[in-house]
Backbone atoms as SQL, in Angstrom:
CREATE TABLE atoms (id INTEGER PRIMARY KEY, chain TEXT, resi INTEGER, resn TEXT, atom TEXT, x REAL, y REAL, z REAL);
INSERT INTO atoms VALUES
  (1, 'A', 1, 'MET', 'N', 69.765, 39.457, 69.154),
  (2, 'A', 1, 'MET', 'CA', 69.433, 40.485, 70.111),
  (3, 'A', 1, 'MET', 'C', 70.427, 41.644, 70.029),
  (4, 'A', 2, 'ARG', 'N', 71.700, 41.291, 69.911),
  (5, 'A', 2, 'ARG', 'CA', 72.728, 42.313, 69.822),
  (6, 'A', 2, 'ARG', 'C', 72.558, 43.130, 68.549),
  (7, 'A', 3, 'ALA', 'N', 72.193, 42.489, 67.457),
  (8, 'A', 3, 'ALA', 'CA', 71.999, 43.180, 66.186),
  (9, 'A', 3, 'ALA', 'C', 70.816, 44.141, 66.265),
  (10, 'A', 4, 'ILE', 'N', 69.769, 43.762, 66.965),
  (11, 'A', 4, 'ILE', 'CA', 68.588, 44.626, 67.098),
  (12, 'A', 4, 'ILE', 'C', 68.963, 45.902, 67.858),
  (13, 'A', 5, 'PHE', 'N', 69.725, 45.763, 68.937),
  (14, 'A', 5, 'PHE', 'CA', 70.151, 46.944, 69.693),
  (15, 'A', 5, 'PHE', 'C', 71.082, 47.825, 68.863),
  (16, 'A', 6, 'SER', 'N', 71.928, 47.204, 68.052),
  (17, 'A', 6, 'SER', 'CA', 72.827, 47.976, 67.196),
  (18, 'A', 6, 'SER', 'C', 72.047, 48.791, 66.180),
  (19, 'A', 7, 'VAL', 'N', 71.055, 48.170, 65.563),
  (20, 'A', 7, 'VAL', 'CA', 70.236, 48.870, 64.570),
  (21, 'A', 7, 'VAL', 'C', 69.432, 49.980, 65.238),
  (22, 'A', 8, 'LEU', 'N', 68.846, 49.715, 66.389),
  (23, 'A', 8, 'LEU', 'CA', 68.091, 50.740, 67.104),
  (24, 'A', 8, 'LEU', 'C', 68.991, 51.905, 67.523),
  (25, 'A', 9, 'GLY', 'N', 70.167, 51.609, 67.988),
  (26, 'A', 9, 'GLY', 'CA', 71.109, 52.662, 68.356),
  (27, 'A', 9, 'GLY', 'C', 71.496, 53.502, 67.164),
  (28, 'A', 10, 'LEU', 'N', 71.727, 52.866, 66.028),
  (29, 'A', 10, 'LEU', 'CA', 72.065, 53.588, 64.807),
  (30, 'A', 10, 'LEU', 'C', 70.908, 54.476, 64.363),
  (31, 'A', 11, 'LEU', 'N', 69.681, 53.972, 64.467),
  (32, 'A', 11, 'LEU', 'CA', 68.515, 54.779, 64.098),
  (33, 'A', 11, 'LEU', 'C', 68.363, 55.995, 65.012),
  (34, 'A', 12, 'VAL', 'N', 68.646, 55.834, 66.281),
  (35, 'A', 12, 'VAL', 'CA', 68.561, 56.954, 67.210),
  (36, 'A', 12, 'VAL', 'C', 69.597, 58.013, 66.846),
  (37, 'A', 13, 'VAL', 'N', 70.809, 57.588, 66.542),
  (38, 'A', 13, 'VAL', 'CA', 71.864, 58.535, 66.164),
  (39, 'A', 13, 'VAL', 'C', 71.484, 59.264, 64.877),
  (40, 'A', 14, 'VAL', 'N', 70.976, 58.556, 63.889),
  (41, 'A', 14, 'VAL', 'CA', 70.580, 59.185, 62.629),
  (42, 'A', 14, 'VAL', 'C', 69.433, 60.172, 62.862),
  (43, 'A', 15, 'ALA', 'N', 68.493, 59.830, 63.727),
  (44, 'A', 15, 'ALA', 'CA', 67.379, 60.728, 64.020),
  (45, 'A', 15, 'ALA', 'C', 67.873, 62.004, 64.705),
  (46, 'A', 16, 'ILE', 'N', 68.807, 61.874, 65.632),
  (47, 'A', 16, 'ILE', 'CA', 69.339, 63.057, 66.320),
  (48, 'A', 16, 'ILE', 'C', 70.088, 63.949, 65.351),
  (49, 'A', 17, 'VAL', 'N', 70.917, 63.360, 64.504),
  (50, 'A', 17, 'VAL', 'CA', 71.660, 64.146, 63.514),
  (51, 'A', 17, 'VAL', 'C', 70.698, 64.829, 62.546),
  (52, 'A', 18, 'GLY', 'N', 69.650, 64.139, 62.142),
  (53, 'A', 18, 'GLY', 'CA', 68.657, 64.731, 61.245),
  (54, 'A', 18, 'GLY', 'C', 67.942, 65.913, 61.875),
  (55, 'A', 19, 'LEU', 'N', 67.569, 65.785, 63.141),
  (56, 'A', 19, 'LEU', 'CA', 66.904, 66.891, 63.826),
  (57, 'A', 19, 'LEU', 'C', 67.827, 68.099, 63.972),
  (58, 'A', 20, 'LEU', 'N', 69.090, 67.852, 64.311),
  (59, 'A', 20, 'LEU', 'CA', 70.039, 68.955, 64.432),
  (60, 'A', 20, 'LEU', 'C', 70.283, 69.636, 63.090),
  (61, 'A', 21, 'ALA', 'N', 70.368, 68.845, 62.016),
  (62, 'A', 21, 'ALA', 'CA', 70.581, 69.421, 60.692),
  (63, 'A', 21, 'ALA', 'C', 69.375, 70.250, 60.265),
  (64, 'A', 22, 'LYS', 'N', 68.180, 69.756, 60.551),
  (65, 'A', 22, 'LYS', 'CA', 66.975, 70.499, 60.195),
  (66, 'A', 22, 'LYS', 'C', 66.912, 71.818, 60.960),
  (67, 'A', 23, 'LYS', 'N', 67.250, 71.779, 62.232),
  (68, 'A', 23, 'LYS', 'CA', 67.242, 72.994, 63.048),
  (69, 'A', 23, 'LYS', 'C', 68.271, 73.995, 62.529),
  (70, 'A', 24, 'GLN', 'N', 69.447, 73.509, 62.169),
  (71, 'A', 24, 'GLN', 'CA', 70.509, 74.382, 61.683),
  (72, 'A', 24, 'GLN', 'C', 70.130, 75.005, 60.340),
  (73, 'A', 25, 'LEU', 'N', 69.543, 74.228, 59.449),
  (74, 'A', 25, 'LEU', 'CA', 69.177, 74.745, 58.137),
  (75, 'A', 25, 'LEU', 'C', 68.020, 75.729, 58.210),
  (76, 'A', 26, 'SER', 'N', 67.110, 75.527, 59.135),
  (77, 'A', 26, 'SER', 'CA', 65.981, 76.448, 59.242),
  (78, 'A', 26, 'SER', 'C', 66.403, 77.775, 59.850),
  (79, 'A', 27, 'ALA', 'N', 67.522, 77.802, 60.555),
  (80, 'A', 27, 'ALA', 'CA', 68.010, 79.041, 61.158),
  (81, 'A', 27, 'ALA', 'C', 68.881, 79.833, 60.194),
  (82, 'A', 28, 'GLY', 'N', 69.022, 79.400, 58.944),
  (83, 'A', 28, 'GLY', 'CA', 69.911, 80.045, 57.988),
  (84, 'A', 28, 'GLY', 'C', 69.388, 81.329, 57.403),
  (85, 'A', 29, 'VAL', 'N', 68.130, 81.653, 57.600),
  (86, 'A', 29, 'VAL', 'CA', 67.565, 82.865, 57.019),
  (87, 'A', 29, 'VAL', 'C', 67.755, 84.005, 58.000),
  (88, 'A', 30, 'ALA', 'N', 68.364, 85.093, 57.528),
  (89, 'A', 30, 'ALA', 'CA', 68.601, 86.242, 58.400),
  (90, 'A', 30, 'ALA', 'C', 67.303, 87.017, 58.586),
  (91, 'A', 31, 'PRO', 'N', 67.046, 87.464, 59.792),
  (92, 'A', 31, 'PRO', 'CA', 65.834, 88.249, 60.025),
  (93, 'A', 31, 'PRO', 'C', 65.938, 89.614, 59.351),
  (94, 'A', 32, 'ALA', 'N', 64.814, 90.151, 58.946),
  (95, 'A', 32, 'ALA', 'CA', 64.783, 91.463, 58.317),
  (96, 'A', 32, 'ALA', 'C', 65.039, 92.545, 59.357),
  (97, 'A', 33, 'THR', 'N', 65.768, 93.581, 58.946),
  (98, 'A', 33, 'THR', 'CA', 66.045, 94.693, 59.849),
  (99, 'A', 33, 'THR', 'C', 64.842, 95.619, 59.863),
  (100, 'A', 34, 'PRO', 'N', 64.334, 95.954, 61.027),
  (101, 'A', 34, 'PRO', 'CA', 63.163, 96.820, 61.089),
  (102, 'A', 34, 'PRO', 'C', 63.495, 98.235, 60.603),
  (103, 'A', 35, 'ALA', 'N', 62.474, 98.954, 60.158),
  (104, 'A', 35, 'ALA', 'CA', 62.658, 100.305, 59.629),
  (105, 'A', 35, 'ALA', 'C', 63.092, 101.272, 60.720),
  (106, 'A', 36, 'ASN', 'N', 62.720, 101.015, 61.954),
  (107, 'A', 36, 'ASN', 'CA', 63.084, 101.910, 63.054),
  (108, 'A', 36, 'ASN', 'C', 64.326, 101.409, 63.795),
  (109, 'A', 37, 'ALA', 'N', 65.278, 100.837, 63.052),
  (110, 'A', 37, 'ALA', 'CA', 66.504, 100.313, 63.648),
  (111, 'A', 37, 'ALA', 'C', 67.380, 101.459, 64.135),
  (112, 'A', 38, 'PRO', 'N', 68.200, 101.217, 65.142),
  (113, 'A', 38, 'PRO', 'CA', 69.102, 102.265, 65.637),
  (114, 'A', 38, 'PRO', 'C', 70.064, 102.733, 64.545),
  (115, 'A', 39, 'ALA', 'N', 70.665, 103.880, 64.764),
  (116, 'A', 39, 'ALA', 'CA', 71.525, 104.497, 63.749),
  (117, 'A', 39, 'ALA', 'C', 72.766, 103.665, 63.465),
  (118, 'A', 40, 'GLY', 'N', 73.248, 102.869, 64.391),
  (119, 'A', 40, 'GLY', 'CA', 74.468, 102.097, 64.200),
  (120, 'A', 40, 'GLY', 'C', 74.296, 100.851, 63.348),
  (121, 'A', 41, 'VAL', 'N', 73.064, 100.474, 63.021),
  (122, 'A', 41, 'VAL', 'CA', 72.810, 99.255, 62.267),
  (123, 'A', 41, 'VAL', 'C', 72.936, 99.549, 60.784),
  (124, 'A', 42, 'VAL', 'N', 73.754, 98.753, 60.097),
  (125, 'A', 42, 'VAL', 'CA', 73.939, 98.918, 58.652),
  (126, 'A', 42, 'VAL', 'C', 73.110, 97.856, 57.946),
  (127, 'A', 43, 'VAL', 'N', 72.235, 98.285, 57.067),
  (128, 'A', 43, 'VAL', 'CA', 71.398, 97.366, 56.306),
  (129, 'A', 43, 'VAL', 'C', 72.103, 97.075, 54.988),
  (130, 'A', 44, 'PRO', 'N', 72.410, 95.798, 54.684),
  (131, 'A', 44, 'PRO', 'CA', 73.091, 95.487, 53.435),
  (132, 'A', 44, 'PRO', 'C', 72.209, 95.817, 52.229),
  (133, 'A', 45, 'ALA', 'N', 72.826, 96.357, 51.198),
  (134, 'A', 45, 'ALA', 'CA', 72.089, 96.735, 49.999),
  (135, 'A', 45, 'ALA', 'C', 72.512, 95.837, 48.850),
  (136, 'A', 46, 'GLY', 'N', 71.583, 95.522, 47.980),
  (137, 'A', 46, 'GLY', 'CA', 71.883, 94.748, 46.789),
  (138, 'A', 46, 'GLY', 'C', 71.690, 93.260, 47.000),
  (139, 'A', 47, 'THR', 'N', 71.956, 92.536, 45.929),
  (140, 'A', 47, 'THR', 'CA', 71.837, 91.084, 45.960),
  (141, 'A', 47, 'THR', 'C', 73.054, 90.494, 46.662),
  (142, 'A', 48, 'PRO', 'N', 72.993, 89.236, 47.044),
  (143, 'A', 48, 'PRO', 'CA', 74.163, 88.617, 47.678),
  (144, 'A', 48, 'PRO', 'C', 75.413, 88.687, 46.795),
  (145, 'A', 49, 'ARG', 'N', 75.252, 88.546, 45.493),
  (146, 'A', 49, 'ARG', 'CA', 76.403, 88.625, 44.583),
  (147, 'A', 49, 'ARG', 'C', 77.023, 90.022, 44.637),
  (148, 'A', 50, 'GLN', 'N', 76.189, 91.050, 44.658),
  (149, 'A', 50, 'GLN', 'CA', 76.694, 92.420, 44.734),
  (150, 'A', 50, 'GLN', 'C', 77.377, 92.670, 46.083),
  (151, 'A', 51, 'GLN', 'N', 76.840, 92.082, 47.143),
  (152, 'A', 51, 'GLN', 'CA', 77.445, 92.242, 48.454),
  (153, 'A', 51, 'GLN', 'C', 78.834, 91.604, 48.478),
  (154, 'A', 52, 'VAL', 'N', 78.976, 90.447, 47.849),
  (155, 'A', 52, 'VAL', 'CA', 80.280, 89.785, 47.797),
  (156, 'A', 52, 'VAL', 'C', 81.267, 90.642, 47.007),
  (157, 'A', 53, 'GLN', 'N', 80.823, 91.210, 45.896),
  (158, 'A', 53, 'GLN', 'CA', 81.701, 92.062, 45.098),
  (159, 'A', 53, 'GLN', 'C', 82.108, 93.302, 45.888),
  (160, 'A', 54, 'GLN', 'N', 81.184, 93.897, 46.626),
  (161, 'A', 54, 'GLN', 'CA', 81.516, 95.066, 47.435),
  (162, 'A', 54, 'GLN', 'C', 82.537, 94.698, 48.513),
  (163, 'A', 55, 'PHE', 'N', 82.374, 93.529, 49.113),
  (164, 'A', 55, 'PHE', 'CA', 83.315, 93.086, 50.141),
  (165, 'A', 55, 'PHE', 'C', 84.700, 92.864, 49.536),
  (166, 'A', 56, 'GLU', 'N', 84.760, 92.215, 48.365),
  (167, 'A', 56, 'GLU', 'CA', 86.042, 91.977, 47.717),
  (168, 'A', 56, 'GLU', 'C', 86.731, 93.295, 47.368),
  (169, 'A', 57, 'GLN', 'N', 85.966, 94.280, 46.911),
  (170, 'A', 57, 'GLN', 'CA', 86.545, 95.582, 46.589),
  (171, 'A', 57, 'GLN', 'C', 87.073, 96.256, 47.851),
  (172, 'A', 58, 'ALA', 'N', 86.354, 96.128, 48.948),
  (173, 'A', 58, 'ALA', 'CA', 86.804, 96.728, 50.203),
  (174, 'A', 58, 'ALA', 'C', 88.092, 96.067, 50.682),
  (175, 'A', 59, 'VAL', 'N', 88.196, 94.746, 50.521),
  (176, 'A', 59, 'VAL', 'CA', 89.400, 94.036, 50.938),
  (177, 'A', 59, 'VAL', 'C', 90.571, 94.450, 50.057),
  (178, 'A', 60, 'GLN', 'N', 90.366, 94.527, 48.766),
  (179, 'A', 60, 'GLN', 'CA', 91.435, 94.936, 47.851),
  (180, 'A', 60, 'GLN', 'C', 91.893, 96.360, 48.168),
  (181, 'A', 61, 'GLY', 'N', 90.973, 97.238, 48.502),
  (182, 'A', 61, 'GLY', 'CA', 91.327, 98.609, 48.840),
  (183, 'A', 61, 'GLY', 'C', 92.082, 98.715, 50.151),
  (184, 'A', 62, 'ALA', 'N', 91.833, 97.791, 51.062),
  (185, 'A', 62, 'ALA', 'CA', 92.475, 97.840, 52.368),
  (186, 'A', 62, 'ALA', 'C', 93.856, 97.194, 52.369),
  (187, 'A', 63, 'MET', 'N', 94.166, 96.420, 51.344),
  (188, 'A', 63, 'MET', 'CA', 95.462, 95.738, 51.302),
  (189, 'A', 63, 'MET', 'C', 96.571, 96.751, 51.036),
  (190, 'A', 64, 'GLN', 'N', 97.697, 96.545, 51.689),
  (191, 'A', 64, 'GLN', 'CA', 98.838, 97.426, 51.516),
  (192, 'A', 64, 'GLN', 'C', 99.799, 96.838, 50.495),
  (193, 'A', 65, 'ALA', 'N', 100.588, 97.720, 49.895),
  (194, 'A', 65, 'ALA', 'CA', 101.619, 97.269, 48.971),
  (195, 'A', 65, 'ALA', 'C', 102.712, 96.563, 49.777),
  (196, 'A', 66, 'PRO', 'N', 103.324, 95.527, 49.216),
  (197, 'A', 66, 'PRO', 'CA', 104.372, 94.826, 49.964),
  (198, 'A', 66, 'PRO', 'C', 105.593, 95.719, 50.185),
  (199, 'A', 67, 'ARG', 'N', 106.223, 95.545, 51.329),
  (200, 'A', 67, 'ARG', 'CA', 107.405, 96.331, 51.648),
  (201, 'A', 67, 'ARG', 'C', 108.622, 95.756, 50.931),
  (202, 'A', 68, 'ASP', 'N', 109.593, 96.628, 50.671),
  (203, 'A', 68, 'ASP', 'CA', 110.842, 96.187, 50.067),
  (204, 'A', 68, 'ASP', 'C', 111.644, 95.391, 51.091),
  (205, 'A', 69, 'LEU', 'N', 112.361, 94.382, 50.603),
  (206, 'A', 69, 'LEU', 'CA', 113.195, 93.602, 51.488),
  (207, 'A', 69, 'LEU', 'C', 114.433, 94.405, 51.859),
  (208, 'A', 70, 'PRO', 'N', 114.879, 94.335, 53.094),
  (209, 'A', 70, 'PRO', 'CA', 116.086, 95.076, 53.496),
  (210, 'A', 70, 'PRO', 'C', 117.323, 94.467, 52.847),
  (211, 'A', 71, 'ASP', 'N', 118.289, 95.324, 52.570),
  (212, 'A', 71, 'ASP', 'CA', 119.566, 94.841, 52.026),
  (213, 'A', 71, 'ASP', 'C', 120.358, 94.195, 53.147),
  (214, 'A', 72, 'GLU', 'N', 120.720, 92.915, 52.958),
  (215, 'A', 72, 'GLU', 'CA', 121.452, 92.219, 53.998),
  (216, 'A', 72, 'GLU', 'C', 122.966, 92.424, 53.858),
  (217, 'A', 73, 'GLY', 'N', 123.431, 92.927, 52.721),
  (218, 'A', 73, 'GLY', 'CA', 124.860, 93.106, 52.518),
  (219, 'A', 73, 'GLY', 'C', 125.435, 94.315, 53.231),
  (220, 'A', 74, 'LYS', 'N', 124.617, 95.198, 53.692),
  (221, 'A', 74, 'LYS', 'CA', 125.129, 96.416, 54.324),
  (222, 'A', 74, 'LYS', 'C', 125.448, 96.242, 55.773);
């Protein structure tokens, strides 16, 4: 009897995790931006690979050169 309840409990947990995973995966697609979107909305251009490259270039451009270490002997 105890084993039956254990198996049923495990099946319930697996079913809940499966439903949550399915819901999470189905929400992974971004909605399309409408053509009449407000002026503040930026529509990404290019493929995902191109978007990643553009982001990396923006990060590299925003990075500052390292500062010189102060002289401690003075």
